[in-house]
C-alpha positions in Angstrom: 16.7 -13.5 47.5 13.3 -14.2 46.2 12.7 -16.5 43.3 12.9 -14.6 40.0 14.8 -11.7 41.4 17.6 -11.9 38.8 15.1 -12.3 36.0 13.3 -9.2 37.3 16.6 -7.3 37.6 17.3 -8.1 33.9 13.9 -6.9 32.9 14.6 -3.6 34.7 17.8 -3.0 32.8 17.9 0.1 30.5 17.3 -1.9 27.2 14.9 0.5 25.5 15.3 -0.4 21.8 13.4 2.8 20.8 16.4 4.9 21.8 18.8 5.6 19.0 21.7 5.6 21.5 20.8 2.1 22.7 23.8 -0.1 23.4 23.6 -3.9 23.8 24.9 -5.8 26.8 28.5 -6.7 26.3 29.5 -8.6 29.4 27.5 -9.8 32.4 28.8 -11.3 35.7 26.6 -12.5 38.5 27.8 -13.9 41.9 25.9 -15.2 44.8 27.2 -15.3 48.4 28.0 -18.7 49.9 26.6 -18.0 53.4 23.7 -20.1 54.6 21.4 -17.1 54.7 22.0 -16.5 50.9 21.7 -12.8 51.5 23.9 -11.2 48.9 24.1 -11.2 45.1 26.5 -9.0 43.1 25.5 -8.4 39.5 27.6 -6.4 37.0 26.4 -5.4 33.5 28.7 -3.9 31.0 27.2 -2.1 27.9 28.8 -1.4 24.6 29.2 -2.8 21.1 31.6 -5.7 21.1 34.1 -5.8 18.3 37.3 -7.8 17.6 40.4 -6.6 19.4 38.7 -4.3 21.9 38.5 -4.3 25.7 35.6 -4.0 28.0 35.3 -1.1 30.3 36.5 -1.9 33.8 33.4 -0.4 35.5 29.7 -0.5 34.7 29.5 3.3 34.7 31.0 3.8 31.3 30.5 2.4 27.8 33.7 3.8 26.3 36.0 1.1 25.1 39.5 1.1 26.6 42.5 0.9 24.3 43.3 -2.8 24.3 46.6 -4.6 24.3 44.9 -6.8 21.6 45.3 -3.9 19.2 49.1 -4.5 19.2 50.1 -7.8 17.7 50.0 -11.6 18.2 52.8 -11.5 20.7 50.7 -9.4 23.0 47.7 -11.7 22.5 50.0 -14.6 23.4 50.9 -12.9 26.6 47.3 -12.1 27.5 46.2 -15.7 26.8 49.3 -17.5 28.0 47.5 -19.7 30.5 45.1 -20.9 27.8 47.9 -21.5 25.3 49.9 -23.5 27.8 46.9 -25.6 28.7 46.1 -26.1 25.0 49.6 -27.2 24.3 49.4 -29.9 27.0 46.0 -31.0 25.7 47.3 -31.3 22.1 50.2 -33.4 23.4 47.8 -35.9 25.1 48.4 -34.9 28.7 44.6 -35.0 29.5 43.6 -38.0 27.4 42.1 -39.8 30.4 40.1 -36.8 31.7 36.5 -37.0 30.3 35.9 -33.3 31.3 38.6 -32.0 29.0 38.0 -31.4 25.2 39.7 -33.7 22.8 42.7 -32.5 20.8 41.7 -30.5 17.7 43.2 -28.1 15.1 41.1 -25.3 16.6 43.4 -25.5 19.7 46.6 -25.0 17.7 48.5 -22.0 18.9 48.1 -19.8 15.8 44.3 -20.6 15.6 43.8 -19.7 19.3 45.7 -16.5 18.9 43.5 -15.6 16.0 40.4 -16.5 18.0 41.6 -14.3 20.9 41.3 -11.3 18.5 37.5 -11.9 18.4 37.1 -11.9 22.2 36.9 -9.3 24.9 40.2 -9.0 26.8 38.6 -9.7 30.2 37.0 -12.9 28.8 40.4 -14.2 27.8 42.2 -13.1 30.9 39.7 -14.4 33.5 38.5 -17.6 32.0 39.6 -21.0 33.2 41.7 -22.5 30.4 39.6 -25.8 30.3 36.3 -23.9 30.2 37.6 -21.5 27.6 38.5 -24.4 25.3 35.1 -26.1 25.9 33.5 -22.8 24.9 35.7 -22.6 21.9 34.2 -26.0 20.8 30.7 -24.6 21.2 31.7 -21.5 19.1 32.9 -23.8 16.3 29.4 -25.5 16.2 27.5 -22.3 15.7 29.9 -19.9 13.8 28.5 -18.7 10.5 25.0 -20.0 11.5 22.1 -18.9 13.7 22.2 -22.2 15.7 22.6 -22.6 19.4 24.9 -25.1 21.1 24.5 -26.2 24.7 26.9 -28.1 27.0 25.9 -29.2 30.5 28.3 -30.7 32.9 28.3 -31.5 36.6 29.9 -28.8 38.7 32.5 -29.4 41.5 31.2 -26.3 43.3 29.8 -27.4 46.8 28.6 -24.1 48.2 24.9 -23.2 48.6 23.1 -21.0 46.1 20.7 -18.1 46.7 17.2 -18.5 45.5 17.6 -15.6 43.1 16.1 -16.7 39.7 13.1 -18.4 38.2 14.6 -19.8 35.1 13.1 -19.9 31.6 13.0 -23.7 31.9 10.3 -26.0 33.1 12.4 -26.5 36.2 13.4 -23.7 38.7 17.1 -23.2 39.5 19.2 -21.1 41.7 21.9 -19.2 39.7 25.1 -19.2 41.7 27.2 -17.6 39.1 26.6 -16.2 35.7 28.9 -14.9 32.9 28.0 -13.5 29.5 30.4 -12.4 26.8 30.1 -11.5 23.2 32.5 -13.1 20.7 32.8 -11.7 17.1 31.6 -13.9 14.3 32.8 -11.5 11.6 30.1 -10.7 9.0 27.7 -13.0 10.8 27.5 -10.7 13.8 28.4 -12.0 17.3 28.1 -15.2 19.3 26.7 -14.8 22.8 28.6 -17.0 25.2 26.5 -17.5 28.3 27.8 -19.6 31.3 25.6 -20.5 34.3 26.4 -22.2 37.5 23.1 -23.5 38.8 21.6 -25.7 41.4 18.0 -27.0 41.6 15.7 -25.2 44.0 14.1 -28.5 45.2 15.7 -30.3 48.2 16.4 -33.5 46.2 19.0 -31.8 44.1 21.6 -34.1 45.5 20.3 -36.8 43.3 21.9 -36.9 39.8 19.8 -35.6 37.0 18.6 -38.3 34.5 19.9 -38.3 31.0 16.4 -37.9 29.7 15.8 -34.8 31.8 19.2 -33.4 30.7 18.1 -33.9 27.1 14.9 -32.0 27.7 16.7 -29.1 29.4 19.2 -29.0 26.6 16.5 -28.9 24.0 14.6 -26.1 25.9 17.7 -24.0 26.2 18.4 -24.3 22.5 14.8 -23.3 21.6 14.8 -20.1 23.7 16.5 -18.0 21.0 13.8 -18.6 18.5 10.6 -18.8 20.6 8.1 -16.0 20.1 7.4 -13.9 23.2 3.8 -15.1 23.2 5.0 -18.7 23.6 7.4 -17.8 26.4 4.6 -15.9 28.2 2.1 -18.7 27.8 4.5 -21.5 29.0 6.5 -19.8 31.7 4.3 -17.2 33.1 0.6 -18.2 32.6 0.9 -21.9 32.8 4.2 -22.9 34.4 4.6 -26.7 34.9 1.2 -27.2 33.1 2.1 -26.7 29.5 5.3 -28.0 27.8 7.4 -25.7 25.8 6.8 -27.6 22.5 3.0 -27.7 23.1 3.1 -23.9 23.7 4.9 -23.3 20.5 2.4 -25.4 18.5 -0.5 -23.6 20.0 0.8 -20.1 19.3 1.7 -21.2 15.7 -1.8 -22.6 15.2 -3.2 -19.3 16.4 -1.2 -17.4 13.8 -2.5 -19.8 11.1 -6.1 -19.4 12.3 -6.2 -15.6 12.1 -6.1 -15.1 8.3 -8.6 -18.1 7.9 -11.2 -17.2 10.5 -11.1 -13.4 9.9 -12.8 -14.1 6.6 -15.8 -15.3 8.6 -15.9 -12.5 11.2 -12.9 -10.1 11.6 -14.1 -8.9 15.0 -14.8 -12.2 16.7 -11.7 -13.7 15.2 -9.2 -10.9 15.8 -5.6 -12.1 16.5 -5.9 -11.0 20.1 -9.2 -12.7 20.6 -8.1 -16.0 18.9 -5.1 -16.2 21.3 -7.1 -15.3 24.4 -9.9 -17.7 23.7 -7.7 -20.8 22.9 -5.4 -20.2 25.8 -8.2 -19.7 28.4 -7.8 -22.0 31.3 -11.0 -23.9 30.5 -10.0 -24.5 26.9 -6.3 -25.1 27.2 -6.7 -28.8 27.8 -8.4 -29.2 24.4 -5.7 -27.1 22.7 -3.0 -29.1 24.4 -4.6 -32.4 23.4 -4.6 -31.2 19.8 -0.9 -30.3 20.1 -0.2 -33.8 21.5 -2.0 -35.3 18.6 0.1 -33.2 16.2 3.3 -34.4 17.9 2.1 -38.0 17.7 1.2 -37.7 14.1 4.8 -36.6 13.2 6.7 -38.6 15.8 9.5 -40.2 13.7 9.7 -43.1 16.1 6.1 -44.1 15.9 4.0 -41.8 13.7 0.2 -41.8 14.0 -1.3 -43.6 11.0 -4.4 -42.3 9.1 -6.9 -44.5 10.9 -5.5 -43.7 14.4 -5.5 -40.0 13.5 -9.1 -40.1 12.4 -10.0 -41.9 15.6 -8.1 -39.4 17.8 -9.6 -36.5 15.9 -13.2 -37.7 16.4 -12.6 -38.3 20.1 -11.3 -34.7 20.6 -14.1 -33.3 18.4 -16.7 -35.1 20.4 -15.4 -33.7 23.7 -15.2 -30.2 22.2 -18.8 -30.3 20.8 -20.2 -31.7 24.0 -18.3 -29.6 26.5 -17.5 -26.3 24.9 -20.5 -24.0 24.7 -18.8 -20.9 23.4 -19.3 -20.8 19.6 -16.1 -18.9 18.9 -14.0 -21.3 21.0 -15.6 -24.3 19.5 -15.0 -23.1 15.9 -11.3 -22.3 16.7 -10.6 -25.6 18.4 -12.2 -27.6 15.6 -10.2 -25.7 13.0 -7.0 -26.6 14.9 -7.8 -30.2 14.4 -8.1 -29.5 10.6 -4.6 -27.9 10.7 -3.2 -31.2 12.1 -5.0 -33.2 9.4 -3.9 -30.9 6.6 -0.2 -30.7 7.6 1.9 -32.9 5.3 5.4 -32.3 6.8 6.9 -30.5 9.7 10.4 -29.8 11.0 9.3 -29.9 14.7 11.5 -32.9 15.5 14.7 -31.4 13.9 17.3 -30.8 16.6 18.6 -27.5 15.3 15.6 -25.9 13.7 15.1 -22.2 13.9 11.4 -21.7 13.6 8.5 -24.1 13.4 7.7 -25.0 9.8 4.6 -26.7 8.3 4.1 -27.9 4.8 0.3 -27.4 4.4 -2.3 -28.8 2.1 -3.7 -25.6 0.7 -7.3 -26.7 1.4 -6.8 -25.8 5.1 -6.6 -22.1 4.3 -9.9 -21.9 2.4 -13.4 -21.4 3.6 -16.4 -22.9 2.0 -17.5 -19.7 0.3 -14.3 -19.6 -1.8 -14.3 -21.3 -5.2 -11.0 -19.9 -6.5 -8.0 -21.9 -7.8 -6.1 -23.7 -5.1 -2.4 -23.3 -4.8 -0.1 -26.2 -5.4 1.5 -25.9 -2.0 1.9 -23.8 1.1 4.8 -23.5 3.6 4.1 -21.8 6.9 6.8 -20.7 9.4 6.3 -19.4 12.9 9.2 -18.0 14.9 10.4 -15.2 17.2 8.5 -12.1 16.2 7.5 -13.3 12.8 5.0 -15.5 10.8 5.6 -16.3 7.2 3.8 -17.9 4.3 5.2 -19.3 1.0 2.5 -20.0 -1.6 3.2 -21.5 -5.0 0.8 -22.4 -7.8 2.9 -25.0 -9.6 5.4 -27.7 -8.5 8.3 -25.7 -9.9 7.5 -22.1 -9.3 9.4 -18.8 -8.9 8.7 -15.6 -7.0 10.1 -13.2 -4.4 10.1 -13.0 -0.6 9.0 -9.7 0.9 9.2 -8.4 4.4 6.2 -6.6 6.0 7.1 -4.5 9.0 4.1 -2.6 10.4 4.8 0.4 12.6 2.1 -0.3 15.2 0.4 -3.2 16.9 -2.9 -2.2 15.3 -1.3 -2.2 11.9 0.4 -5.5 12.6 -3.0 -7.0 13.6 -4.5 -5.8 10.3 -1.6 -7.1 8.2 -1.9 -10.5 10.1 -5.5 -10.8 9.1 -4.7 -10.4 5.4 -1.2 -11.9 5.3 -2.3 -15.1 3.6 -4.6 -13.3 1.2 -1.8 -11.0 0.2 0.6 -13.9 -0.3 -2.1 -15.8 -2.3 -2.8 -12.8 -4.5 0.9 -12.1 -5.1 1.6 -15.7 -6.0 -1.4 -15.9 -8.3 -0.4 -12.6 -10.0 3.1 -14.2 -10.3 1.6 -17.2 -11.9 0.0 -15.0 -14.6 3.2 -13.0 -14.8 5.5 -15.9 -15.5 4.1 -16.4 -19.0 7.5 -16.0 -20.6 9.3 -18.6 -18.5 8.8 -22.3 -17.7 8.3 -21.8 -13.9 4.9 -21.2 -12.3 4.3 -18.4 -9.8 5.0 -18.2 -6.1 5.4 -15.6 -3.4 6.6 -15.4 0.2 5.3 -12.9 2.7 7.2 -12.6 6.1 5.2 -10.5 8.6 7.5 -9.2 11.3 6.4 -7.6 14.6 8.7 -4.6 15.0 6.5 -2.6 17.3 8.5 -0.8 20.0 11.9 -1.3 18.4 14.4 1.3 17.3 15.7 1.3 13.7 18.8 -0.6 14.8 16.8 -3.3 16.7 14.2 -3.5 13.9 17.0 -4.2 11.3 18.4 -6.9 13.7 15.0 -8.6 14.0 14.3 -8.4 10.3 17.6 -10.1 9.4 17.0 -12.9 11.9 13.5 -13.4 10.6 14.8 -13.8 7.0 17.4 -16.4 8.1 14.9 -18.3 10.2 12.3 -18.5 7.4 14.8 -19.5 4.7 16.3 -22.1 7.0 12.9 -23.5 7.7 12.1 -23.9 4.0 15.4 -25.8 3.7 14.4 -28.0 6.6 11.4 -29.1 4.6 13.0 -29.5 1.1 16.5 -30.8 1.8 16.9 -34.5 1.8 19.7 -35.8 4.0 20.1 -38.4 6.8 18.9 -36.0 9.5 15.7 -34.9 7.7 14.9 -38.5 6.5 15.3 -39.7 10.1 13.3 -36.9 11.8 10.7 -35.7 9.4 7.6 -37.8 8.7 6.6 -37.1 5.1 2.9 -37.5 4.2 3.5 -35.6 0.9 5.6 -38.4 -0.5 7.6 -36.5 -3.0 10.7 -34.3 -3.2 10.0 -30.6 -3.6 12.0 -27.8 -5.0 11.5 -24.2 -3.9 13.0 -21.1 -5.5 13.2 -17.7 -3.8 14.0 -14.2 -5.0 14.3 -10.8 -3.3 11.4 -8.5 -2.9 10.6 -5.6 -0.5 13.2 -5.0 2.2 15.3 -8.1 1.4 19.0 -7.0 1.4 22.1 -8.2 -0.4 23.4 -9.7 2.8 20.2 -11.7 3.1 20.7 -13.1 -0.4 24.3 -14.0 0.3 23.5 -15.7 3.6 20.6 -17.7 2.1 22.7 -19.1 -0.7 25.6 -19.9 1.7 23.1 -21.6 4.1 21.6 -23.6 1.3 25.1 -24.9 0.3 25.9 -25.8 3.9 22.6 -27.6 4.3 23.4 -29.7 1.2 20.7 -28.4 -1.1 21.2 -29.4 -4.8 22.3 -26.4 -6.8 22.3 -24.0 -3.9 23.0 -21.0 -6.1 19.7 -21.6 -7.7 17.8 -21.3 -4.4 18.0 -17.5 -4.3 18.2 -15.2 -7.3 19.6 -11.6 -7.7 22.9 -12.6 -6.2 25.4 -9.7 -6.2 28.3 -11.6 -7.8 27.0 -14.6 -9.8 23.6 -13.1 -10.4 21.7 -10.2 -11.8 20.7 -7.8 -9.0 17.3 -6.4 -9.9 17.9 -3.0 -8.3 21.4 -2.6 -9.6 20.4 -3.2 -13.2 16.8 -1.9 -13.0 15.4 -5.0 -14.8 11.9 -4.7 -13.5 11.7 -1.0 -14.4 12.9 -1.7 -18.0 9.8 -3.7 -18.5 7.5 -1.1 -16.8 8.8 1.7 -18.9 8.4 -0.4 -22.1 4.7 -0.8 -21.4 4.5 2.9 -20.5 6.2 3.9 -23.7 3.7 1.8 -25.9 0.7 2.9 -23.8 1.6 6.6 -24.2 1.6 6.2 -27.9 -1.4 3.9 -28.3 -3.7 5.3 -25.6 -2.8 9.0 -25.3 -1.4 9.5 -28.8 1.8 10.9 -27.5 5.3 10.4 -28.8 7.2 10.6 -25.5 10.5 11.4 -27.3 9.0 14.4 -29.0 6.0 15.5 -26.9 6.0 16.7 -23.3 4.0 14.6 -20.8 3.6 14.3 -17.0 4.0 11.5 -14.6 3.1 10.8 -11.0 4.5 7.9 -9.0 4.3 6.1 -5.7 7.5 4.6 -4.5 10.6 6.6 -3.6 14.0 7.3 -5.2 15.5 4.7 -2.8 13.3 2.0 -4.1 14.0 -0.6 -6.7 11.2 -0.1 -9.2 10.6 3.6 -8.5 14.3 4.6 -8.3 15.2 2.9 -11.5 12.0 4.1 -13.3 13.1 7.7 -12.5 16.5 7.0 -14.1 14.9 5.4 -17.2 12.4 8.2 -17.6 15.1 10.9 -17.6 17.4 8.8 -19.7 14.8 8.1 -22.4 12.8 11.2 -22.5 15.0 13.9 -20.9 13.1 17.3 -20.6 10.0 15.9 -22.2 9.0 14.2 -19.0 7.8 16.1 -16.0 7.5 14.1 -12.8 5.0 16.2 -11.0 4.7 14.1 -7.8 6.4 11.3 -5.9 5.3 9.7 -2.6 6.9 7.1 -0.4 6.8 6.1 3.3 8.7 9.3 4.3 6.3 11.8 2.6 5.8 13.3 -0.8 7.2 15.9 -3.1 4.9 17.8 -5.6 5.6 20.3 -8.3 3.4 21.1 -11.3 6.5 22.4 -13.1 8.1 19.0 -12.6 10.5 17.9 -9.9 14.1 18.8 -10.7 15.8 15.9 -12.6 19.3 16.4 -11.2 18.0 16.4 -7.7 15.9 13.2 -8.3 19.0 11.5 -9.7 21.0 12.6 -6.7 18.5 11.0 -4.4 18.5 7.8 -6.4 22.3 7.6 -6.4 22.5 8.2 -2.7 19.6 5.8 -1.9 17.6 8.6 -0.2 13.8 8.8 0.2 11.7 11.6 -1.3 11.6 13.5 2.0 15.3 14.4 1.4 14.4 16.4 -1.8 15.9 19.8 -1.4 13.2 22.6 -1.1 15.6 24.9 -3.0 15.1 22.8 -6.1 11.3 23.3 -6.2 9.5 25.9 -8.3 7.3 28.5 -6.6 4.4 26.2 -6.7 6.2 23.1 -5.4 5.8 21.6 -2.0 7.3 18.8 0.2 5.3 17.0 2.9 6.9 14.8 5.6 5.0 11.9 7.1 6.0 12.8 10.7 2.8 14.9 11.1 -0.9 14.5 10.3 -0.9 16.9 7.3 2.1 15.1 5.8 0.6 11.7 6.2 -2.7 12.9 4.6 -0.8 14.5 1.6 1.3 11.4 1.1 -1.7 9.0 1.2 -3.7 11.1 -1.2 -1.1 12.2 -3.7 -1.9 9.5 -6.2 -5.5 10.6 -6.2 -5.1 14.4 -6.1 -2.4 15.3 -8.6 -3.4 15.5 -12.3 -0.9 13.8 -14.7 -0.9 12.0 -18.0 0.1 8.7 -16.5 0.3 7.2 -13.0 3.0 4.6 -12.2 2.4 2.8 -8.9 6.0 1.7 -8.2 5.6 1.1 -4.5 2.9 0.9 -1.9 0.8 -1.7 -0.1 -1.5 -4.1 -1.9 -5.1 -2.9 -2.3 -4.2 0.8 -1.9 -6.9 1.6 -4.4 -9.9 -0.7 -3.8 -13.7 -0.8 -4.4 -14.3 1.4 -1.3 -12.1 4.3 -2.3 -11.6 4.2 -6.1 -13.9 7.2 -6.6 -11.3 9.4 -5.0 -9.1 8.9 -8.1 -11.8 10.6 -10.1 -12.1 14.4 -10.3 -15.3 16.4 -9.7 -16.3 16.2 -13.3 -15.9 12.4 -13.3 -12.7 12.3 -15.3 -9.7 10.5 -13.8 -6.7 12.4 -12.3 -4.6 10.3 -14.8 -6.2 8.4 -17.7 -3.4 5.8 -17.9 -2.0 3.6 -15.1 0.9 1.3 -15.6 1.2 -1.0 -12.5 4.8 -1.2 -11.5 3.8 -2.4 -8.0 2.0 -5.7 -7.3 -1.7 -5.6 -6.5 -1.8 -1.8 -5.9 -5.3 -1.8 -7.4 -7.8 -4.5 -6.6 -9.6 -6.3 -9.5 -13.0 -4.8 -8.8 -11.5 -1.3 -8.5 -9.8 -1.7 -11.9 -13.1 -2.6 -13.5 -14.9 0.3 -11.8 -12.2 2.8 -12.9 -12.5 1.8 -16.5 -16.3 1.7 -16.5 -16.8 5.0 -14.8 -13.6 7.0 -15.7 -12.3 5.3 -18.8 -9.0 4.6 -17.1 -6.7 2.3 -19.1 -4.8 0.1 -16.8 -1.8 -2.1 -17.7 -1.9 -4.8 -15.0 1.1 -5.6 -12.7 1.3 -9.1 -14.1 2.2 -7.7 -17.5 3.9 -4.4 -16.6 6.4 -5.7 -14.0 7.1 -9.2 -15.4 10.7 -8.5 -16.3 12.1 -9.0 -12.8 11.1 -12.6 -12.6 12.2 -13.3 -16.2 15.6 -12.1 -15.2 15.6 -14.4 -12.2 14.7 -17.4 -14.3 17.5 -16.6 -16.8 19.9 -16.1 -13.9 19.1 -19.5 -12.4 19.4 -21.2 -15.7 22.9 -19.7 -16.0 23.7 -20.8 -12.5 22.9 -24.4 -13.4 25.1 -24.2 -16.5 28.1 -22.1 -15.4 30.4 -22.0 -12.4 30.3 -18.8 -10.3 33.6 -17.7 -11.9 32.4 -18.3 -15.4 29.3 -16.3 -14.8 31.2 -13.5 -13.2 33.8 -13.4 -16.0 31.0 -13.1 -18.6 28.5 -11.1 -16.5 28.7 -7.9 -18.5 27.7 -9.7 -21.8 25.1 -11.8 -20.0 23.4 -8.8 -18.4 23.4 -6.8 -21.7 21.7 -9.7 -23.6 19.2 -10.3 -20.8 18.1 -6.6 -20.8 17.8 -6.6 -24.6 15.6 -9.7 -24.3 13.5 -8.1 -21.5 12.7 -5.1 -23.7 11.9 -7.3 -26.6 9.4 -9.5 -24.6 7.8 -6.5 -22.9 7.3 -4.6 -26.2 5.9 -7.7 -27.9 3.3 -8.2 -25.3 2.5 -4.5 -25.0 1.9 -4.1 -28.7 -0.2 -7.2 -28.8 -2.3 -5.9 -25.9 -3.0 -2.6 -27.4 -3.6 -4.0 -30.8 -6.3 -6.2 -29.4 -7.6 -3.3 -27.2 -8.1 -1.2 -30.3 -9.5 -4.0 -32.4 -12.0 -5.2 -29.8 -12.7 -1.9 -28.1 -12.3 -3.9 -25.0 -10.8 -3.3 -21.6 -7.1 -3.7 -21.5 -7.3 -5.3 -18.0 -9.4 -8.1 -19.5 -7.1 -8.5 -22.5 -4.2 -8.8 -20.1 -5.9 -11.6 -18.3 -6.7 -13.4 -21.5 -3.1 -13.3 -22.7 -1.8 -14.4 -19.3 -4.1 -17.3 -18.9 -3.5 -18.5 -22.4 0.3 -18.3 -22.0 0.3 -19.8 -18.4 -2.0 -22.7 -18.9 
């Protein structure tokens, strides 16, 4: 067959993630004929969801699982895996001690442990595997179980037959695949482990010569990296420039392109679009410069012989001179020169860690700024580039606290837009957090993980999101954990130990939180339970206890009285909200509004990603509480619960999208609570839409439950032109981070069991404290507002700066 034919066959498989009935590959077997003409290849692909104690289908024409003998008991498993168990018994008794190709005795090969492992495997995998190879693969499983790592084992084959030229491999060498097997082994709550075995031979005629240990090391490294490499890196290295660009250089170049986008787009968003940046830097005539910069980056952080400052300066000037003399295109020149700056402003990187997930850089914040900016510089930035994601973590103090949010645009165009403003969003959120953290000792930080989910089904999207969270968190650990491996392989130009704290934000799940804490413990981080807040057991989950919304509602309560002259427990009033019943802040705010004010509050409109529901008579309270309890979006609101004037709009059509996107402007209400939505939804270009025809606002009071929903210049304009009183996000929603700080303090003082045993009392006291702190600030703000006849947004800033400095 032709080179690459197997790869092309795999590409043509029915793997459309967009289909809801998509099933993953469960088992693959590939065989090549041994005749000299190499004319035949048999490839079998079995689809279905692997699960413990199930059997693969016997043909590739069905995905229904057969009833498996593994469903019976250990005796049946013993019968099915008898050859493996017998071989393992001999191995444990020392019969193969002199054979270097056989695994060493281990407790994982004890009979009861192997029988338990059989229950995780497909029946055909157990029955048809060579006992020796099965045990070797069991060793590999042990290395990766519970993690997202890859383990590789390469050994010389005793197969002497010829191989057909049927594949162009995803390595820098081309190989013939003689045989291939793939099986999925359950890893319990961590998903599955993909067990891939390849029998290969080099395409070149000199394959009879033994492969050098150095070449073997490179191939092993490349195989281990394939899981985490972005598709753009794979395309660049293996399709566009095969044998010209190393895998590690390609990864550096695509990472630098991602860093460049939010920097250079500030200068010219059209010339420096993400597509244009990548296309320009990777053009044939400019690739040599980009590759030489990547080489300099590697030399700078080579743990065996790192490039010192004077040598870095000399190399940089040499490359700069070549670029300035030889590159005429202004855009290309600017980008390449900025790439050199990225090297100079990188203080640490995990690039030489053997088992890293993504590429991580600890950056000097100056690299992200352009000359026109004169704003406060963050204390530190961590950047992470991996498969389908880029992430920034920004903090404004050495010890800082803030959440990690996931941004998952639905289209390539939206993804490009979010990429251009990713760093600015992260900076803005971290700075707001810095102001918000006035009641706790930590400074402010934020992490924004931008994930490319275009073309994926909901199932595949969820899979990619969870992997991206793990890769980003593990990369942060690479850069902050101090152990023998990191000391040996990370060159540190920062020169001091760093501590990073994370918390959950948009789209981060309980499973993410648990995994991050467990991973921190496994990596040896000091006080791993403090690495991530809002833990379900030994923590205070923000959504479960509604801690952020308790603060939002306290500010609302005071504002209704001081600004509108309403007593919300006696007088009727109306509310409109962005953010759905399934959200943290919005869902809990719905519960608190109904709990505190009962029939006095009419929620006349709610919008979220799914659409919006509007009713001037007020949306039915019981139905809203039902949606909150079930975790359902507003589009699930029952039409039967609407008044005659009520309407529901779904975002699956143009009218619905328009109604959803304009609800916060159109509907009149006493107060507006942004409790969800993207940063900058109301900005200086569209704030007038919030004002009615007579110039009055659709709501005279805004309490910002969501971060950065309104830009600073839009806040000022709304007050100046419409008299809108706005309680800033950095005051209104501060109670979430206060809770996290208290939780982490408790984690450092109490064991997990002690915390859990006293959790009810701890949570009760924390919530009381939150209400007290929120009310204290709210009353101070409006007292000063009345006294100075000033703007509450400015008073908020004054209080925050005074308290945070």
